[in-house]
Phi, psi and omega in degrees: 000136181282169179288148176244154182261138178222154173248126192209155170256129178282118181257347174189147172213136185223145181292136178262317173204192185299336191241357186220162175225151170265123184252131175249127186227161168244118188253155174297322188275321185234008183072217180283135173205164181239151171213158177267130179251102184276159170069023188289338181272359175287137178300337182269359179298126177258002183267347188299326181287338185279343191250014176281145179303144184078016181257138168257122189216156172262126177241148163251121181228156175265099189282129176296141178284328180255147183294333181276354173266162182245142181286169182227134180284138171258302178219153173221136178235119179294124176261325181194138174250148177242045185290341179297338179302318184289349183276349181241121185301313180296314179301322178295319179293316178305312183286328175301317179294318177301316180295320177300318176299313184295332178293340179248024192300331181302332177284352188241305188202161173236022178275074193298309186297315181296318183290315177303314183293324176289331180294311182297319179303310183293319177299318180302311183292320179293315176307325177267012177055039180259101178051055188299314181302317183295317177301312178301313181297315182290324180296312181295331179285312180296333179291323174299317183291346172267006180271179177276352177231068181286165171298144186267076187238031174267324184201175179295132184282349180263312179269348178067019177207180184224058178286336183248161178300140175281133184230352184205147168254118182268119188291327180291338180248357179050046180199171180287147173235131178277167184295329180286337182258005180292127177278162185298333184266006181254146181235157177293144180254167184307139179300323182296324182289317178294327178291318178306309183294320180296321180292335177294321181286321190267328188248165179272162174305320186294328177285312188295325183290349180267350185272164181257117178239152176296135183300320181298322176301316180297320178297316178299315177300318180299320182295316178300313183294316182298317179295326179294314177299315187283318189257340179256308182273345176071035186260131177279126189256015174062239185277031182297330180299329181297330176273324182297331186270354177281144180300321185295338180255029176235144183250134180291168188294323180296314177292320183299324183296337178288346188249354182290000000 
């Protein structure tokens, strides 16, 4: 079989032996895949720049026909690097979490092209330090919405329709509740929070990262999304604890009560 061309972001590379690396990428054509890159320590190697983490590269690979076999790199050409991400601690953590999720993408979705397009968009913005947290948050949120188990934010999860205004996101059901289905011990949540969730269903990631949202709404959304990955989808999120422990990503008790 001849070599095939792919466009991919390098999410991880590890030494296989003294002269080769195992490279893990997320590609536009096939989603996540791995290949061995031989001869990288040779002074004549032209592939070494293309296989560094945070690189967007064009690769020619001999793709393995069976899942238990590993593909092999023929050539790699660096198209763009996102190395500035590593210069900012928070940005590095955001992208490390994104890459950890993509490393387990088979458990979530196979919509490779759509996810790749969102990934490039988010990496560009984070690399330029443009609304980094928002880009990270919306990427991991929209990734859930491309899964077979999305958040249930299209209509009320109880009456299965929306004849009445949506007034609550119920955590135990991971979905919207309308005013007619609200139980006596449940309360309405801030309108701005409901609008944020509704926009995730109605608008694209490219629209939402440009909007102005209340910071507390975003933090609550982050907590919902992280809990969903860990407890519903069973995804390991790598350095997420580094974010959970920061003051900036915690909501005080008075504010928190508005969302319970």
